[in-house]
C-alpha positions in Angstrom: -64.6 -20.7 3.6 -67.2 -17.9 4.0 -67.6 -16.7 7.4 -70.8 -15.0 8.4 -72.5 -12.9 11.2 -74.2 -15.7 12.6 -70.8 -17.5 12.7 -69.2 -14.8 14.6 -72.0 -14.8 17.3 -70.3 -18.0 18.5 -67.5 -16.5 19.8 -67.6 -15.3 23.4 -66.1 -11.8 22.8 -68.6 -11.0 20.1 -71.8 -12.6 21.9 -73.1 -9.2 22.6 -71.9 -7.5 19.4 -74.6 -5.8 17.2 -74.9 -7.1 13.5 -73.6 -3.9 12.2 -70.5 -4.2 14.5 -70.1 -7.9 13.2 -70.4 -6.7 9.7 -67.8 -4.0 10.1 -65.3 -6.6 11.4 -65.9 -9.1 8.5 -65.0 -6.1 6.0 -61.8 -5.4 7.8 -60.5 -8.9 8.3 -59.0 -11.5 6.2 -59.2 -15.2 6.0 -56.3 -17.2 6.4 -55.9 -20.9 5.9 -53.0 -23.1 7.3 -52.1 -26.8 6.7 -51.8 -29.2 9.4 -48.3 -28.4 11.2 -48.1 -25.0 9.8 -48.1 -21.6 12.2 -50.5 -18.6 12.3 -47.7 -16.7 14.4 -44.4 -17.7 16.3 -43.7 -16.6 19.8 -42.0 -13.3 19.9 -43.6 -12.0 16.5 -45.5 -8.9 16.8 -49.1 -9.1 17.7 -50.5 -7.3 14.5 -53.4 -9.6 14.0 -55.6 -11.7 16.5 -57.5 -14.7 15.3 -60.9 -16.4 15.4 -60.4 -20.0 14.3 -63.4 -20.8 11.9 -62.2 -24.6 11.7 -59.6 -27.1 12.6 -57.6 -27.3 15.8 -54.6 -25.0 17.1 -52.3 -25.4 20.0 -50.4 -22.4 21.5 -46.9 -23.5 22.7 -44.4 -21.8 24.5 -40.7 -22.6 24.5 -38.0 -22.0 26.8 -34.3 -20.8 25.7 -33.4 -24.7 25.8 -36.2 -25.4 23.2 -38.5 -27.3 25.6 -42.0 -26.5 24.6 -45.3 -26.4 26.7 -48.7 -26.7 25.3 -50.7 -23.6 26.9 -54.0 -24.5 25.8 -55.9 -25.8 22.6 -58.0 -23.6 20.6 -61.1 -25.1 19.0 -63.8 -23.4 16.3 -65.1 -20.0 17.2 -62.6 -19.5 19.9 -60.6 -16.3 20.0 -56.6 -16.4 20.3 -53.5 -14.3 20.1 -55.8 -11.0 20.9 -53.0 -9.5 23.3 -52.2 -6.9 20.5 -55.7 -5.2 20.7 -55.1 -4.8 24.5 -51.6 -3.4 24.3 -49.9 -1.7 21.8 -46.6 -3.0 20.5 -47.1 -6.4 22.2 -45.5 -9.6 20.8 -47.2 -13.0 20.8 -46.2 -14.7 24.2 -46.6 -18.3 22.3 -46.5 -19.6 18.9 -49.9 -20.9 17.3 -49.3 -24.3 15.3 -52.3 -26.1 13.9 -53.0 -29.7 14.8 -55.0 -30.0 11.5 -55.6 -28.1 8.4 -57.3 -25.0 9.9 -58.8 -21.8 8.8 -59.0 -18.5 10.8 -60.5 -14.9 10.6 -57.3 -12.4 11.0 -58.6 -9.2 12.6 -56.0 -6.4 12.8 -55.1 -5.6 16.2 -55.3 -1.9 16.0 -58.8 -2.2 14.5 -60.4 -4.0 17.2 -58.5 -2.1 19.7 -60.3 1.0 18.2 -63.7 -0.7 18.6 -62.8 -1.6 22.4 -62.8 2.1 23.0 -66.0 3.1 21.9 -67.9 -0.2 22.7 -67.7 -1.4 26.2 -69.5 -4.6 25.9 -66.6 -5.8 23.8 -64.1 -4.8 26.3 -66.0 -6.6 29.2 -66.4 -9.5 27.1 -62.7 -9.6 26.3 -62.0 -9.3 30.0 -64.2 -12.2 30.9 -62.3 -14.2 28.3 -58.9 -13.4 29.4 -60.3 -13.9 33.2 -61.5 -17.6 32.2 -57.8 -18.1 30.7 -56.2 -17.1 33.8 -58.3 -19.3 35.9 -57.6 -22.3 33.6 -53.8 -21.4 33.9 -54.0 -21.3 37.8 -55.6 -24.8 37.9 -53.1 -26.0 35.6 -50.3 -24.7 38.0 -51.9 -26.2 40.8 -51.7 -29.5 39.3 -48.1 -29.2 38.4 -47.4 -28.1 42.1 -49.5 -30.8 44.0 -50.5 -33.7 41.8 -48.5 -36.8 40.5 -47.8 -37.0 37.0 -50.6 -39.7 36.5 -53.1 -37.5 37.8 -52.3 -34.7 35.5 -52.1 -36.7 32.5 -55.6 -38.1 33.5 -56.6 -34.8 34.2 -55.7 -33.4 30.7 -57.4 -36.4 28.9 -60.6 -35.5 31.0 -60.4 -31.7 29.8 -59.6 -32.7 26.1 -62.9 -35.2 26.3 -65.0 -32.5 27.3 -63.5 -29.9 25.0 -63.0 -31.9 21.7 -63.8 -35.3 22.2 -65.8 -37.3 19.7 -68.4 -40.0 21.1 -68.0 -43.3 19.0 -71.3 -44.4 17.6 -70.5 -48.1 17.9 -69.4 -48.1 21.8 -69.3 -45.5 25.0 -65.5 -44.6 23.8 -64.2 -41.0 23.3 -62.1 -40.4 20.5 -59.3 -37.7 20.6 -57.2 -36.4 17.9 -54.1 -36.1 20.1 -50.5 -37.4 20.1 -48.4 -38.6 23.2 -46.1 -35.5 22.7 -49.2 -33.3 22.7 -50.4 -34.7 26.1 -46.7 -34.5 27.1 -46.5 -30.6 26.5 -50.0 -30.2 28.1 -48.8 -31.7 31.4 -45.4 -30.6 31.9 -44.1 -34.2 31.6 -42.0 -36.1 29.1 -42.8 -38.3 26.3 -41.1 -41.2 27.8 -43.3 -40.9 30.9 -46.8 -40.2 28.8 -45.8 -43.3 27.0 -45.1 -45.4 30.2 -48.6 -44.3 31.4 -50.3 -45.0 28.3 -48.8 -48.5 27.7 -50.0 -49.1 31.3 -53.7 -47.7 31.0 -53.9 -49.6 27.5 -52.8 -52.8 29.5 -55.7 -52.3 31.9 -58.3 -51.3 29.0 -58.6 -47.8 30.1 -57.5 -46.3 26.8 -56.4 -47.3 23.5 -54.0 -45.3 21.2 -52.8 -45.1 17.8 -51.0 -42.3 15.4 -52.1 -39.1 16.8 -55.3 -40.9 18.4 -56.4 -41.6 21.8 -59.5 -43.6 22.6 -61.0 -43.4 26.1 -62.6 -46.5 26.8 -63.2 -46.4 30.6 -63.8 -42.5 31.4 -64.7 -43.3 34.8 -61.4 -44.9 35.5 -59.4 -41.7 34.3 -61.6 -39.6 36.8 -60.6 -42.3 39.6 -57.1 -41.7 38.5 -57.2 -37.9 38.3 -58.7 -38.0 41.9 -55.7 -39.9 43.1 -58.0 -42.9 43.9 
């Protein structure tokens, strides 16, 4: 897959970069492709590269010493991830990056981007804005964990996914999501058993329909009601 300057302009951190800057980034990067279920990097690895996803989907997962995993966020095309090494020398990845489908990304050496940040303030500000947005998202999810019932958290997760990666069905008003019950459990700090129980009840009510790593939202307004605690 060939990545162009026009493609990179879709990346939030590069939205104010010049064509010369983007050309320089492309010249000093490599393209990596990873099959579904593979990893771009593992938690604890040295953060030598940062990535810009060009195609596919990637989930950033963090595991505790007992092996329990939490999905921190899902990455979509033309989003940057794994950028900690460009900000802090000798950094390690705080999470693993696993593909949800066959994926391709541009791998940029962290030290190279760090050198660009030193002489291009607009890149630093745009990267800071990206990280601020991530922090705000994590704060919202922490608030959900602390204050909302599990059915509200799961409904909120489906609503977020519908807005980020949902595909509207051509036949009806349903929204298609390519996620499994385990994925949703990891996103919401719940268990596979709990998510399966909720999904079975929501299927009975005609709110959603599920398949193998597929979720169809049939009644989005009902999910909003559940998320609001109604």
